[in-house]
C-alpha positions as CSV (number, residue, x, y, z in Angstrom):
1,X,-15.6,0.0,-23.2
2,X,-17.8,-3.5,-22.5
3,X,-21.1,-3.5,-21.2
4,X,-20.0,-4.9,-17.6
5,X,-17.0,-5.5,-15.5
6,X,-15.7,-9.1,-16.3
7,X,-12.6,-10.7,-14.2
8,X,-11.0,-11.0,-17.6
9,X,-11.2,-7.1,-18.1
10,X,-10.0,-6.4,-14.7
11,X,-7.1,-8.7,-15.2
12,X,-5.7,-7.2,-18.1
13,X,-6.7,-3.5,-17.2
14,X,-3.2,-1.1,-17.1
15,X,-3.4,-0.6,-13.1
16,X,-0.9,1.1,-10.6
17,X,-0.7,0.1,-7.4
18,X,-0.1,2.8,-4.5
19,X,-0.5,1.0,-1.2
20,X,0.9,-2.3,-1.1
21,X,2.9,-3.4,1.8
22,X,5.6,-5.7,0.8
23,X,5.8,-7.3,4.2
24,X,2.1,-8.1,3.5
25,X,2.9,-10.2,0.9
26,X,4.4,-13.1,2.6
27,X,2.2,-16.2,1.8
28,X,1.7,-19.3,4.1
29,X,3.9,-20.7,1.4
30,X,7.0,-18.9,1.4
31,X,6.3,-18.4,5.4
32,X,7.3,-21.9,6.0
33,X,10.5,-22.0,3.2
34,X,11.8,-19.2,4.7
35,X,11.6,-20.3,8.6
36,X,12.7,-23.7,6.9
37,X,15.5,-22.0,5.8
38,X,16.8,-19.6,8.2
39,X,16.0,-22.4,11.1
40,X,13.0,-20.5,12.8
41,X,10.3,-21.8,14.8
42,X,7.6,-19.8,14.1
43,X,4.8,-22.1,15.7
44,X,3.7,-23.7,12.4
45,X,4.8,-26.3,10.4
46,X,1.8,-26.5,7.6
47,X,-0.3,-24.0,5.4
48,X,-2.9,-24.6,6.9
49,X,-1.5,-24.0,10.5
50,X,-0.4,-20.4,9.4
51,X,-3.9,-19.8,7.9
52,X,-5.4,-20.8,11.3
53,X,-3.2,-18.3,12.6
54,X,-4.9,-15.7,11.2
55,X,-7.7,-14.3,12.9
56,X,-8.1,-10.4,13.6
57,X,-11.2,-8.4,13.9
58,X,-9.7,-4.5,14.6
59,X,-5.8,-2.9,13.3
60,X,-4.0,-4.2,16.6
61,X,-5.2,-7.5,17.0
62,X,-4.0,-7.9,13.1
63,X,-0.9,-6.2,13.7
64,X,-0.2,-8.7,16.6
65,X,0.0,-11.3,13.6
66,X,1.6,-9.8,11.3
67,X,4.6,-8.5,12.9
68,X,5.6,-11.9,14.6
69,X,5.7,-13.3,11.0
70,X,8.5,-10.6,9.7
71,X,10.9,-13.4,11.7
72,X,11.4,-15.5,8.7
73,X,13.0,-12.5,6.8
74,X,16.7,-12.9,7.5
75,X,19.0,-12.4,4.4
76,X,18.9,-10.1,1.5
77,X,18.1,-13.1,-0.7
78,X,15.0,-13.6,1.9
79,X,13.6,-9.6,0.8
80,X,14.3,-10.2,-2.5
81,X,12.2,-13.1,-3.4
82,X,9.3,-11.7,-0.8
83,X,9.5,-8.6,-3.2
84,X,10.1,-10.1,-6.2
85,X,7.2,-12.5,-5.4
86,X,4.6,-10.1,-5.1
87,X,5.8,-8.9,-8.3
88,X,5.5,-11.3,-10.5
89,X,1.4,-11.7,-8.9
90,X,1.2,-8.2,-9.2
91,X,2.2,-8.1,-13.1
92,X,-0.8,-10.6,-13.8
93,X,-2.7,-9.1,-12.1
94,X,-1.9,-6.0,-14.7
95,X,-0.1,-3.4,-12.6
96,X,2.3,-1.1,-14.6
97,X,3.6,1.1,-11.6
98,X,4.1,0.2,-8.4
99,X,5.3,1.8,-4.3
100,X,5.8,-0.4,-2.5
101,X,5.7,0.2,1.6
102,X,8.4,-1.4,3.8
103,X,8.8,-1.2,7.5
104,X,12.2,-1.4,8.4
105,X,11.9,-0.3,12.3
106,X,10.1,-3.7,12.3
107,X,13.4,-5.2,11.3
108,X,15.8,-3.3,13.0
109,X,14.4,-4.3,16.1
110,X,15.2,-7.7,15.3
111,X,18.9,-7.1,14.7
112,X,18.9,-7.1,10.9
113,X,20.8,-4.5,9.0
114,X,19.3,-1.5,6.8
115,X,21.5,-2.5,3.6
116,X,19.8,-6.3,4.2
117,X,16.0,-4.4,3.9
118,X,16.7,-2.0,1.3
119,X,19.6,-4.0,-1.0
120,X,17.0,-6.8,-1.0
121,X,14.0,-5.1,-1.7
122,X,15.7,-2.6,-4.7
123,X,17.2,-5.6,-6.1
124,X,13.9,-7.1,-6.9
125,X,12.9,-3.2,-8.1
126,X,15.5,-3.4,-10.7
127,X,14.6,-6.7,-12.0
128,X,10.7,-6.1,-12.1
129,X,11.6,-3.7,-15.7
130,X,12.5,-7.7,-16.9
131,X,8.6,-8.0,-17.0
132,X,7.3,-4.7,-17.4
133,X,6.6,-3.3,-14.1
134,X,8.2,0.2,-12.6
135,X,8.7,-0.7,-9.1
136,X,9.6,1.9,-6.7
137,X,9.9,1.5,-2.3
138,X,8.1,3.6,-0.1
139,X,9.7,3.6,3.7
140,X,7.5,3.7,6.6
141,X,7.8,5.3,10.2
142,X,6.3,2.5,12.6
143,X,4.0,5.3,14.5
144,X,3.5,3.3,17.8
145,X,7.4,3.5,17.6
146,X,9.1,7.0,18.9
147,X,9.3,9.9,16.8
148,X,13.1,10.1,17.3
149,X,13.0,6.2,16.3
150,X,11.8,7.9,12.9
151,X,14.7,10.6,13.1
152,X,17.2,7.8,13.6
153,X,16.2,5.9,10.8
154,X,15.8,8.7,8.4
155,X,19.4,9.8,8.9
156,X,19.8,5.9,8.8
157,X,18.6,5.8,5.4
158,X,20.5,8.4,4.1
159,X,22.9,6.1,2.0
160,X,20.3,4.6,0.2
161,X,18.4,8.1,-0.7
162,X,18.5,7.3,-4.5
163,X,17.1,3.7,-3.7
164,X,14.0,5.3,-1.6
165,X,10.9,7.2,-3.4
166,X,9.0,8.2,-0.3
167,X,7.9,8.2,3.5
168,X,5.4,6.7,4.6
169,X,3.4,6.6,8.4
170,X,1.4,3.3,9.0
171,X,0.7,0.7,11.6
172,X,-1.3,1.1,15.3
173,X,-3.3,4.7,14.4
174,X,-4.4,4.9,18.5
175,X,-2.7,7.9,20.6
176,X,-0.1,8.3,17.8
177,X,-1.7,11.1,15.5
178,X,0.3,12.6,12.5
179,X,1.4,15.1,14.3
180,X,3.5,12.8,16.7
181,X,5.8,12.8,13.7
182,X,6.1,16.3,12.0
183,X,9.9,16.8,12.9
184,X,11.2,13.6,10.9
185,X,8.5,14.9,8.0
186,X,9.5,18.4,8.0
187,X,12.9,16.6,7.6
188,X,12.2,14.2,5.2
189,X,10.6,16.4,3.0
190,X,13.9,19.1,3.0
191,X,15.3,15.8,2.1
192,X,13.3,15.5,-1.0
193,X,11.3,12.6,-0.4
194,X,7.5,12.7,-1.5
195,X,5.5,11.3,1.7
196,X,2.6,10.0,2.5
197,X,0.3,9.0,5.7
198,X,-1.7,6.0,6.6
199,X,-5.6,7.2,8.0
200,X,-6.5,4.0,8.3
201,X,-10.8,3.5,8.6
202,X,-13.1,4.1,11.4
203,X,-10.2,5.1,14.0
204,X,-10.4,7.1,17.0
205,X,-10.4,10.9,16.1
206,X,-10.1,9.8,12.4
207,X,-11.2,13.2,11.0
208,X,-8.7,15.0,13.6
209,X,-5.7,13.1,11.8
210,X,-7.0,13.2,8.9
211,X,-6.8,17.3,8.9
212,X,-3.4,17.2,10.7
213,X,-2.0,15.1,7.8
214,X,-3.4,17.0,5.2
215,X,-3.0,20.7,6.9
216,X,0.1,20.4,9.2
217,X,1.9,17.4,7.8
218,X,1.1,18.2,4.1
219,X,1.0,14.6,2.7
220,X,0.9,14.5,-0.7
221,X,-1.3,11.1,-0.3
222,X,-3.8,9.9,2.3
223,X,-3.8,6.3,2.4
224,X,-6.9,4.4,3.5
225,X,-8.5,7.9,4.5
226,X,-12.5,7.4,3.0
227,X,-13.5,8.7,6.5
228,X,-12.8,11.9,4.5
229,X,-16.7,11.7,3.6
230,X,-17.3,12.9,7.4
231,X,-16.0,16.3,6.3
232,X,-17.3,17.6,3.4
233,X,-14.9,20.9,3.8
234,X,-12.1,18.3,3.4
235,X,-13.6,16.4,0.2
236,X,-14.1,19.3,-1.2
237,X,-9.8,20.3,-0.8
238,X,-8.6,16.9,-1.3
239,X,-10.5,17.3,-4.5
240,X,-9.7,20.7,-5.2
241,X,-5.6,19.8,-5.0
242,X,-6.0,16.6,-6.9
243,X,-4.3,14.3,-3.8
244,X,-4.8,11.0,-3.7
245,X,-6.5,8.7,-1.7
246,X,-5.5,4.6,-1.6
247,X,-8.7,2.5,-0.7
248,X,-7.9,-1.1,0.1
249,X,-11.8,-2.8,0.1
250,X,-10.5,-6.1,0.9
251,X,-8.8,-5.0,4.6
252,X,-11.4,-2.8,5.0
253,X,-13.7,-5.3,5.0
254,X,-11.2,-7.4,7.9
255,X,-11.1,-4.9,10.0
256,X,-14.1,-2.9,9.5
257,X,-16.4,-5.6,8.2
258,X,-17.6,-3.1,5.7
259,X,-15.8,-2.8,1.9
260,X,-16.3,0.9,2.7
261,X,-17.6,0.4,-1.2
262,X,-20.4,3.6,-0.5
263,X,-17.5,6.3,0.5
264,X,-15.7,5.6,-2.7
265,X,-18.4,5.9,-4.7
266,X,-19.1,8.4,-3.3
267,X,-15.9,10.1,-3.2
268,X,-15.2,8.7,-7.1
269,X,-18.8,10.9,-8.0
270,X,-17.5,13.9,-6.4
271,X,-14.5,13.4,-8.8
272,X,-11.9,13.2,-5.5
273,X,-8.8,10.6,-7.3
274,X,-9.8,7.5,-5.0
275,X,-7.6,4.4,-5.9
276,X,-7.8,0.5,-5.7
277,X,-5.1,-1.2,-3.6
278,X,-4.5,-4.1,-1.7
279,X,-2.8,-3.5,1.6
280,X,-1.5,-6.8,2.7
281,X,-2.8,-9.2,0.5
282,X,-1.2,-12.2,2.0
283,X,-3.5,-11.4,5.2
284,X,-6.7,-10.1,3.8
285,X,-7.3,-12.7,0.8
286,X,-6.8,-10.7,-2.0
287,X,-4.1,-8.3,-4.7
288,X,-5.4,-5.8,-6.4
289,X,-7.3,-7.3,-9.2
290,X,-9.4,-9.4,-6.1
291,X,-9.9,-6.1,-4.7
292,X,-11.5,-4.3,-7.6
293,X,-13.2,-7.7,-8.2
294,X,-14.7,-7.3,-5.0
295,X,-15.8,-4.1,-4.8
296,X,-17.4,-4.3,-8.5
297,X,-19.3,-7.5,-7.3
298,X,-20.8,-6.1,-4.3
299,X,-21.4,-2.6,-5.3
300,X,-22.5,-3.3,-9.0
301,X,-19.4,-1.2,-10.7
302,X,-20.0,0.0,-13.9
303,X,-17.0,-0.8,-16.2
304,X,-16.6,3.4,-16.3
305,X,-16.2,3.3,-12.5
306,X,-13.2,0.8,-12.7
307,X,-11.4,2.8,-16.0
308,X,-11.6,5.9,-13.7
309,X,-10.1,4.1,-10.8
310,X,-7.3,2.8,-12.5
311,X,-6.9,6.0,-14.0
312,X,-6.8,7.6,-10.7
313,X,-4.3,5.4,-9.7
314,X,-1.6,7.0,-12.2
315,X,-2.5,10.6,-12.0
316,X,-2.0,10.1,-7.8
317,X,1.6,8.2,-8.8
318,X,4.7,9.6,-7.9
319,X,5.6,9.6,-11.5
320,X,6.5,12.6,-13.9
321,X,4.1,13.8,-16.3
322,X,5.4,12.3,-19.4
323,X,5.1,8.8,-17.5
324,X,1.6,9.2,-16.3
325,X,0.6,10.1,-19.8
326,X,2.0,7.3,-21.9
327,X,0.1,4.9,-19.1
328,X,-3.1,6.8,-19.0
329,X,-3.0,6.2,-23.1
330,X,-2.3,2.5,-22.4
331,X,-5.6,2.5,-20.4
332,X,-7.3,4.2,-23.3
333,X,-6.5,1.8,-26.0
334,X,-6.8,-1.3,-24.1
335,X,-11.0,-0.3,-23.7
336,X,-10.7,0.9,-27.1
337,X,-9.4,-2.6,-28.7
338,X,-11.0,-5.3,-25.5
339,X,-13.7,-7.1,-26.7
């Protein structure tokens, strides 16, 4: 174990990423390239123009920039290129296993068929095996759309069941509590999907939404979720059942002006399985290693804490116990050999 945390240590440490939105990995360069290829006028012609458009200080203002940018994604090849580009970046950051969110409803409303989205993303998952990343897809319901729309999406996704690992819930949380989606999530569980939900930081009724996700929907993970520290009973419960929380420091800072490092450290100290992830790295200024580095620098994390975050990422992933054991051994071997 090194005496202090370095970027080299962070980059090379084996880790899983459990909270990344594929549409949120659309870098300005690729956005402009696809806009030109598909003859889409996005109102920007240079990388600087695109970067200048990235102004937001809360979840709603971020989403107002985020969704229009997806217009450049038109073909199966576009979705493939988006995903494979992210996966190469993840590999460079030491990611060995990744479970990636995607938002089909945002494409269906644009007239893009579901098979175009799923097949493009899934082919990238298959091809990523060539550079040693085990990649899977989590299909999200948009919570600012109706529960009926979510149920319809679940029905449409049946032909792709073997290509989708789990179901999530994201987008604007205000007035869109977990309970709104009880029926489609119940159906998803019946169909054998793994399930998770966003509990974004510092939202209206954060604790109530976390309680609904945990106690009524029975999620297997909680995305973001660091507001849980406001209720010790809930902290004790997720600790007891080893439920994972997927925190994203850099996006936290954009949305709430705080990396939420104090909460992450508090959860770590209590033994909660919290992990570090990148969320929407093209929009929030950093991929997973950048998130680890920012958190370590701001809160003076010790190497042992960084290693525990990485261990938590594998332990709360949706893979077999044997796979987890292999990845955890890789962490142990890396730490032992690192100089």
